[in-house]
VEXVOMI-910064 format. One line per 5 residues: number of its first residue (from 0); their letters; for each residue x, y, z of C-alpha. Coordinates in Angstrom, 2 decimals. Layout:
NUM = a = X,Y,Z; ...
END
This chain:
0 = mtkka = 183.09,-68.43,49.86; 179.89,-68.48,47.75; 179.74,-66.55,44.55; 176.41,-64.99,43.67; 174.70,-63.40,40.57
5 = tflff = 171.37,-61.90,40.46; 169.42,-60.87,37.39; 166.41,-58.86,37.12; 164.06,-59.07,34.03; 161.20,-56.64,33.39
10 = fpsak = 158.22,-57.86,31.28; 155.27,-56.09,29.83; 152.79,-58.07,31.94; 152.83,-60.42,34.95; 151.71,-63.27,32.71
15 = dasvi = 154.65,-62.91,30.63; 157.04,-63.15,33.59; 155.20,-66.11,35.02; 155.22,-67.95,31.50; 159.05,-67.56,31.28
20 = aqsls = 159.49,-68.77,34.99; 157.33,-71.76,34.33; 159.15,-72.69,31.09; 162.36,-72.88,33.17; 161.12,-74.88,36.09
25 = peikh = 162.14,-78.17,34.54; 165.74,-76.84,34.31; 165.57,-75.73,38.02; 164.47,-79.33,39.17; 167.51,-80.77,37.25
30 = kipks = 170.11,-78.68,38.97; 173.33,-77.73,37.33; 176.15,-79.31,39.32; 177.85,-77.00,41.96; 175.10,-74.33,41.61
35 = nvtfs = 171.85,-73.36,43.15; 169.31,-71.33,41.17; 166.21,-69.54,42.50; 163.44,-67.66,40.61; 160.80,-65.37,41.91
40 = vdakn = 158.06,-63.51,40.21; 156.88,-60.21,41.49; 154.26,-58.50,39.34; 156.02,-57.85,36.03; 159.51,-58.84,37.28
45 = ltmti = 161.38,-61.97,37.24; 164.40,-62.24,39.56; 166.90,-65.00,39.08; 169.61,-65.57,41.56; 172.45,-68.08,40.96
50 = eskdi = 174.89,-69.24,43.73; 177.92,-71.39,43.23; 181.12,-72.32,45.13; 183.40,-71.14,42.43; 183.45,-68.56,39.78
55 = sslra = 183.77,-71.00,36.75; 180.52,-72.83,37.86; 178.72,-69.56,38.48; 179.65,-68.41,34.97; 178.59,-71.74,33.42
60 = acnsy = 175.33,-71.72,35.23; 174.57,-67.94,34.12; 175.45,-68.71,30.53; 172.96,-71.76,30.53; 170.18,-69.90,32.20
65 = lrwiq = 170.46,-66.75,30.22; 170.50,-68.86,26.95; 167.29,-70.80,28.11; 165.61,-67.37,28.95; 166.50,-66.14,25.52
70 = talsv = 165.27,-69.26,23.86; 161.98,-69.02,25.87; 161.41,-65.51,24.74; 162.14,-66.37,21.26; 159.55,-69.14,21.26
75 = kqlv = 157.03,-66.94,22.88; 157.51,-64.24,20.15; 156.68,-67.01,17.52; 153.65,-68.28,19.24
END
């Protein structure tokens, strides 16, 4: 049975959502083992869905991607 987590992020502009999604695209290309991650941008919203075969892999992928999003947001604020 596949485990799944979906995160929805709201941004002040569509450009902000797109910039964060683009900054994470290298991580999506180098997949985390045992996990499948998808991003979609719709207007000011960024949706991230993570699927894994087991709960520990799902938790690890969630932690990694959420940390990378937090880092991207921190860098964006500095620039």
